[in-house]
N, C-alpha and C positions, 0 to 999 in steps of 0.2 A: 361533493362527495358525501354519501350517506354514512351514518354512524357505523353501519355494518362494514362498509368498504374501508373506513378509517381504521376500524379494529383489525381488519384483515391486513391492511397495509402495515400497521404497527407490529403485528405478529411476525412480519418478515424482517424487522429491524434486528440487528444484533443487540442493541439497547438504545433507549432514548438518549442516554448520556453521551453515546459515542457517534451520534448522527449529527451532521451539520445542516444548516438551514437550506442550502441549495439542494442537498440530497433529499431532505424531508419533503420539500415542495416541488421538486422537479425530477431528479434522477430516480428516486424510489417509486413514486407513483407510475411513471412511464415504465420503469423496470418491472413493476408488478404486472402491468398489462402484457409485457413480453413474456414474463414468467408463466402467466396463465395460458398464453397461447402455446408456449412450449410444452406445458403440462398437458394440454388438450391433445397434443400429438405424441405424448409420451416420450419426449426428447430429454435425454439425461443432462443434468447441469454441466457435466464436463464437456459435452458437445457444444453447449452454448459458450463456454469459455474458449474453446478452439475457434469458434466463429468470431469471438471478440478479438482474438489474436490476429486473425486474418484481416479484419476491418481496421485494427490499429496499425498494422504494418502497411496496409494500403494507404492510410492517412499519411504515414511518414513518407511514402513514395511521392505523394502529391506535393509535399512541402519542398521537394527538390526543385520544382518549377516556380519561378519568381512572379508569374502573372497572377492576377487576382482570382481568376476563375479556378485555377488549380488550388489556390490557397483556401478558398471558401469550400470547395469540394473536400479538401483534406480536413478542415475544421469539422464539417458535418460528419465525415466518416469517423473522426475521433470521438465526437459526441455519441454517435451510434455505438461505437465500440464500448464506450463507458456505460451506456445503457445496458448492453449485454453483460458487461462485467458486474453490474448491479443485479441483473436478472438471474445470473447463474447462482449467486448466493441466496437470493430470495426464493428461487425454485428449490434449491437444496433444503432450505428451512421449511418450505411449504410441504414438501414431499418426504422429508426425512432422508433424502439421498445425500447426506453429508459424508464425504470421504476425505482421507488424508491426501489421496491423489488430487482431489478437487482443490484443496487448500494450496498445495504446492503448485498445481497448474495455474491457479488464479494469480499467485505471485509471479509466476513466470510470464504471464500475459503482459503485465505492465513493463517488464524488462524488455520484451520483444518490441512493444510499441515505441518505447523511448530509444532503444538502440537504433531502430530504423529511422526515427525522427532525427536523432543526432547525426547519423551517417548522411542522411539526405541534406541536412543543413550544411554540413561540412563540404560535401561534394558541390553543393550549390555556390558556396562562398569562396572556395579555395582559389579560384581564378579572379576574384574581385579584389578591389583595393580596400584596405582598411580605412574606414571613414576618417577624413581629415589628413590622410597621408598619401604618399605615392608608392607605398609598399603593398604588395598583394598579400592576401591572407595566407595562402599556401599552407605550410606546415603549422602555422600558428593557430589556425581555426581548429585543427585537429587536437592540438595541445589544450586549447581552451575547453573544447568539448570533453576531452578526457578528464581534465581536472574537475569540471562541472559534474560530469556523470559518474565517474568511477570513485572520486573522492567525496563529493558532497551529496549529490542526488541519492546515491545508494544508501549512504549512512542515514540521511534524513528520513527516508522511507522506512528503513529497517527499524529505527528507533520509534518512529510514530506508530508503526504497526505493533511493536512490542508493548508500548505504553497503553495502547488501546486494549490489548489482550490482558495486560495486568489489571487494568480497570475492570474489565469484564469478569476476571477471576474473583475479584472482591465483591462484585454485586451478584454474580450468578454461580460462582463456584467452578469446579473443574469442567463440568458438563457444558457450561455456557461460554467457555473460553478456549482458545487455541494456543495456550501457553505451553510451549515445548521446552525440552531440556536437552542440551547438547550431549551430555554423558549418556543418557538413555538412548538417544538417537544413534550414537556411535556403537553402543552395545548391540543394538538391533542390526546396524550395518554389518558388524563383524560376524553376527550369527547367521547371515544369509550367504547363499552361494551365488557366484557370478553366473554359473551355468543355469540354475533354476530361476533365479530372481534378479537377473542382470539389470533390467530396466529400473526396477524398484530400488535396487542397491545403489544405482547411479544417482537417482533422485535423492535418496537418503544422504549420500555423500555431500551433494551441494546444499541440500536443505540443512544438514548438520552444520556446515560452515556458516550458513546464513544465521542460524541460531547462536552459534558460538560468537559471531560478531555482535549480536544483540547483547549477549551476556557480558562481553568485555566492555561494552559501553555503559553498563549499569552495575558497577561494583557494590554500591550501597544496597541496591535492591537484592543482589545475590546474597549478601549477608543477611538481610532481612528475611529472605525466603528460607534460608537455612535455619534461622531461629524459629520461624513459623513451623517448619518441619519438625524441629526438635520438640516444640511445645504441643502441636496439634496432630502430628503424624498425617494420616489420611483423613482425619476428621475435618469437618468444615471449620473455618475460622469463626471465632465467636462474633455474633452480630455487632456488638459494640465496637470491637476493633475494626471490623470490615467497614462499618459506617464512618468511622474516623478516617480511614484510608480513602474511602470514596469522596468524603468532603474535601480532603486535600488534593486528590487527584482530578476531581471534576473540572476545576478551572483550567487545567492543562490540556483537556481534551480538545478545546478549540484550537490550540496551537498544533496538536497532533494532527487534526483534520486539515489545517492549512498546509502541513508538510506532505500530505498525501497527493490527491489529484486535482481537485477543483481550482484552488488558487494557482497551482503550477500550470494548469491548462489555460487559465485565463491569461496569465502572463505570456505564455507561448503564443496564444492567439493574437494578442496585441502586438507582440514583436513581429509576427508574420504579416499582419495586416498593414503595419507601417513600413514593411520592407526591410526591417533590421533584425533578422532572427538571432544574430549574435548577442543581442541584448538579453535574450532569455538565459543564456549561459551566465551572464553577469548577474542577473537577478538571482539565480540559484546560488552563486558563489557568495553573494553579499546578503541580501534580504533574508533568504531562506536559511542561510547558515547562522545568522544572528538569532533567528527564531529557534533553530535547533539548539544552539548553545544555551539560550535562556531556558528552554523547556527542560533540557537535561539537568541544568543546575538546580532548578526548582524541584524536579522529581527526586534527584539524589538527596536533596535536603529533606524532603518529605520522608523518604525511607530511613534516613538517619534519625529523624525525630520519632518515627514509628518504632524503631528498634529500642528506644529508651522506654517506650510503654511496655515492652516485653520484659 
């Protein structure tokens, strides 16, 4: 890759701090090729996101079938969907076509992928025996999936996304971050009419709940943010303070990245390839939740320490 291409690739990153190795060396370069192709045909980033939703849902359907052919097709489709998920953001940053609709739709894409995958795995296993027993999975696989997805997966991804946006705020300011506020979102929600803005109002309702969940998980950061507002208002945070926060937050970005897609997807692929997809749910409930708890503890401690500097 030429220095010019490297520079163009890096310009499509949210930041070097928040990118992980697999994305830098695989997902982003291929995503950039797709982004250039979509840009050539003047295709909007939101259309690319919708295509990623279709591909991810198709991957989930493939995982219903236990044979290796369908499994490999499903894995390839999910990889393809993830490339489009990268390309939509890269295209938006290349062309300046960044919208709130796009951010919300992008988050919705991953939900559709994994909802389809979870449902396909449950339908596939419910008539099978639980390994080492004479009891069929039945209701229990649905319960395991619900605990894994609704209680753990959702919270893990929400917090990882929030921490990355907090980090971006301290290195790029408001313009480089997508850090939202529940109170402002609710005010906007109530200011709109169902008749004129029904679809956007509906999105704001669910996105507001998503943001409120993030805020509830980060009490020390919320206090720290209030103190920052009192001291700086709408002005940028002083560079010294921003650099200190970045230094403390940077080691946590690797854990935030683990809780998003790549590690999760690799664990899913392995469990499918060995014919034991239920192990993926166990992985989310145990390994990923330990990482979640550790990351949250360290970040809250960082925010508490930063408050003392104010």
